[in-house]
Biopython code that builds the backbone (N, CA, C, O; Angstrom):
import numpy as np
from Bio.PDB.StructureBuilder import StructureBuilder

atoms = [
    (1, "MET", "N", (-167.137, 9.715, 145.827)),
    (1, "MET", "CA", (-166.836, 8.218, 145.852)),
    (1, "MET", "C", (-165.442, 7.695, 144.826)),
    (1, "MET", "O", (-164.454, 7.022, 145.121)),
    (2, "LEU", "N", (-165.821, 8.264, 143.662)),
    (2, "LEU", "CA", (-164.795, 8.177, 142.667)),
    (2, "LEU", "C", (-163.477, 8.640, 143.014)),
    (2, "LEU", "O", (-162.462, 7.964, 142.851)),
    (3, "THR", "N", (-163.506, 9.768, 143.481)),
    (3, "THR", "CA", (-162.180, 10.537, 143.857)),
    (3, "THR", "C", (-161.647, 9.842, 144.524)),
    (3, "THR", "O", (-160.461, 9.680, 144.236)),
    (4, "MET", "N", (-162.143, 9.126, 145.646)),
    (4, "MET", "CA", (-161.466, 8.138, 146.810)),
    (4, "MET", "C", (-160.729, 6.968, 146.272)),
    (4, "MET", "O", (-159.652, 6.518, 146.663)),
    (5, "ILE", "N", (-161.611, 6.485, 145.157)),
    (5, "ILE", "CA", (-160.987, 5.150, 144.479)),
    (5, "ILE", "C", (-159.901, 5.678, 143.591)),
    (5, "ILE", "O", (-158.888, 4.977, 143.589)),
    (6, "ASP", "N", (-159.872, 6.751, 142.834)),
    (6, "ASP", "CA", (-158.840, 7.097, 141.890)),
    (6, "ASP", "C", (-157.701, 7.449, 142.858)),
    (6, "ASP", "O", (-156.583, 7.084, 142.495)),
    (7, "ARG", "N", (-157.802, 8.127, 144.085)),
    (7, "ARG", "CA", (-156.586, 8.474, 144.892)),
    (7, "ARG", "C", (-155.961, 6.879, 145.275)),
    (7, "ARG", "O", (-154.770, 6.613, 145.117)),
    (8, "ALA", "N", (-156.857, 5.995, 145.743)),
    (8, "ALA", "CA", (-156.315, 4.826, 146.263)),
    (8, "ALA", "C", (-155.445, 4.137, 144.996)),
    (8, "ALA", "O", (-154.341, 3.602, 145.090)),
    (9, "ALA", "N", (-156.207, 4.294, 143.868)),
    (9, "ALA", "CA", (-155.432, 3.626, 142.689)),
    (9, "ALA", "C", (-153.893, 4.284, 142.352)),
    (9, "ALA", "O", (-152.880, 3.674, 142.010)),
    (10, "ASP", "N", (-154.082, 5.745, 142.570)),
    (10, "ASP", "CA", (-152.952, 6.212, 142.260)),
    (10, "ASP", "C", (-151.866, 6.097, 143.485)),
    (10, "ASP", "O", (-150.685, 6.196, 143.154)),
    (11, "ASN", "N", (-152.099, 5.943, 144.555)),
    (11, "ASN", "CA", (-151.256, 5.434, 145.682)),
    (11, "ASN", "C", (-150.773, 4.363, 145.449)),
    (11, "ASN", "O", (-149.571, 4.236, 145.686)),
    (12, "TYR", "N", (-151.524, 3.221, 144.907)),
    (12, "TYR", "CA", (-151.172, 1.915, 144.764)),
    (12, "TYR", "C", (-150.005, 1.840, 143.676)),
    (12, "TYR", "O", (-148.944, 1.222, 143.769)),
    (13, "GLN", "N", (-150.402, 2.508, 142.778)),
    (13, "GLN", "CA", (-149.217, 2.834, 141.286)),
    (13, "GLN", "C", (-148.131, 3.232, 141.801)),
    (13, "GLN", "O", (-147.063, 2.774, 141.397)),
    (14, "ILE", "N", (-148.191, 4.220, 142.853)),
    (14, "ILE", "CA", (-146.826, 4.878, 143.354)),
    (14, "ILE", "C", (-146.154, 3.997, 144.139)),
    (14, "ILE", "O", (-144.925, 3.938, 144.119)),
    (15, "THR", "N", (-146.958, 3.176, 144.958)),
    (15, "THR", "CA", (-146.294, 2.109, 145.773)),
    (15, "THR", "C", (-145.572, 1.139, 145.077)),
    (15, "THR", "O", (-144.503, 0.725, 145.529)),
    (16, "LEU", "N", (-146.139, 0.643, 143.801)),
    (16, "LEU", "CA", (-145.514, -0.461, 143.113)),
    (16, "LEU", "C", (-144.400, 0.275, 142.342)),
    (16, "LEU", "O", (-143.375, -0.405, 142.389)),
    (17, "SER", "N", (-144.240, 1.337, 141.699)),
    (17, "SER", "CA", (-143.230, 1.942, 141.025)),
    (17, "SER", "C", (-142.153, 2.024, 142.192)),
    (17, "SER", "O", (-141.058, 1.593, 141.832)),
    (18, "SER", "N", (-142.204, 2.471, 143.496)),
    (18, "SER", "CA", (-141.120, 2.436, 144.361)),
    (18, "SER", "C", (-140.518, 1.146, 144.853)),
    (18, "SER", "O", (-139.394, 1.040, 145.343)),
    (19, "VAL", "N", (-141.506, 0.050, 144.642)),
    (19, "VAL", "CA", (-141.084, -1.111, 144.972)),
    (19, "VAL", "C", (-140.151, -1.735, 143.816)),
    (19, "VAL", "O", (-139.157, -2.446, 143.965)),
    (20, "GLU", "N", (-140.727, -1.287, 142.651)),
    (20, "GLU", "CA", (-139.701, -1.907, 141.618)),
    (20, "GLU", "C", (-138.430, -1.160, 141.532)),
    (20, "GLU", "O", (-137.424, -1.714, 141.090)),
    (21, "ILE", "N", (-138.423, -0.004, 141.908)),
    (21, "ILE", "CA", (-137.055, 0.935, 142.114)),
    (21, "ILE", "C", (-136.144, 0.348, 143.199)),
    (21, "ILE", "O", (-134.931, 0.493, 143.042)),
    (22, "GLU", "N", (-136.515, -0.183, 144.089)),
    (22, "GLU", "CA", (-135.813, -0.738, 145.085)),
    (22, "GLU", "C", (-135.548, -2.092, 144.849)),
    (22, "GLU", "O", (-134.550, -2.671, 145.279)),
    (23, "ASN", "N", (-136.408, -2.593, 144.185)),
    (23, "ASN", "CA", (-135.951, -4.092, 143.614)),
    (23, "ASN", "C", (-134.579, -3.963, 142.783)),
    (23, "ASN", "O", (-133.578, -4.643, 143.011)),
    (24, "LYS", "N", (-134.676, -3.144, 141.949)),
    (24, "LYS", "CA", (-133.553, -2.657, 140.923)),
    (24, "LYS", "C", (-132.388, -2.497, 141.430)),
    (24, "LYS", "O", (-131.353, -2.956, 140.948)),
    (25, "ARG", "N", (-132.500, -1.645, 142.727)),
    (25, "ARG", "CA", (-131.200, -1.082, 143.119)),
    (25, "ARG", "C", (-130.729, -2.315, 144.293)),
    (25, "ARG", "O", (-129.590, -2.260, 144.756)),
    (26, "ASN", "N", (-131.523, -3.229, 144.654)),
    (26, "ASN", "CA", (-131.004, -4.221, 145.383)),
    (26, "ASN", "C", (-130.478, -5.500, 144.510)),
    (26, "ASN", "O", (-129.803, -6.405, 144.999)),
    (27, "SER", "N", (-130.848, -5.442, 143.278)),
    (27, "SER", "CA", (-130.503, -6.391, 142.259)),
    (27, "SER", "C", (-129.054, -5.974, 141.878)),
    (27, "SER", "O", (-128.111, -6.726, 141.633)),
    (28, "LYS", "N", (-129.074, -4.831, 141.880)),
    (28, "LYS", "CA", (-127.546, -4.145, 141.306)),
    (28, "LYS", "C", (-126.539, -4.251, 142.394)),
    (28, "LYS", "O", (-125.346, -4.164, 142.107)),
    (29, "LYS", "N", (-126.923, -4.433, 143.618)),
    (29, "LYS", "CA", (-125.861, -4.637, 144.593)),
    (29, "LYS", "C", (-125.416, -6.158, 144.725)),
    (29, "LYS", "O", (-124.377, -6.528, 145.271)),
    (30, "LYS", "N", (-126.297, -6.916, 144.182)),
    (30, "LYS", "CA", (-125.859, -8.185, 144.226)),
    (30, "LYS", "C", (-125.089, -8.598, 142.775)),
    (30, "LYS", "O", (-124.619, -9.725, 142.624)),
]
sb = StructureBuilder()
sb.init_structure("model")
sb.init_model(0)
sb.init_chain("A")
sb.init_seg("    ")
for serial, (resi, resn, name, xyz) in enumerate(atoms, 1):
    if name == "N":
        sb.init_residue(resn, " ", resi, " ")
    sb.init_atom(name, np.array(xyz, "f"), 0.0, 1.0, " ", f" {name:<3s}", serial, name[0])
structure = sb.get_structure()
């Protein structure tokens, strides 16, 4: 059970990181 939660948390962190990177790229274009 813990491993599933840990994996979900890792995926969530990775998603947040990629979203932040995309936002930075988009803000540079403007």
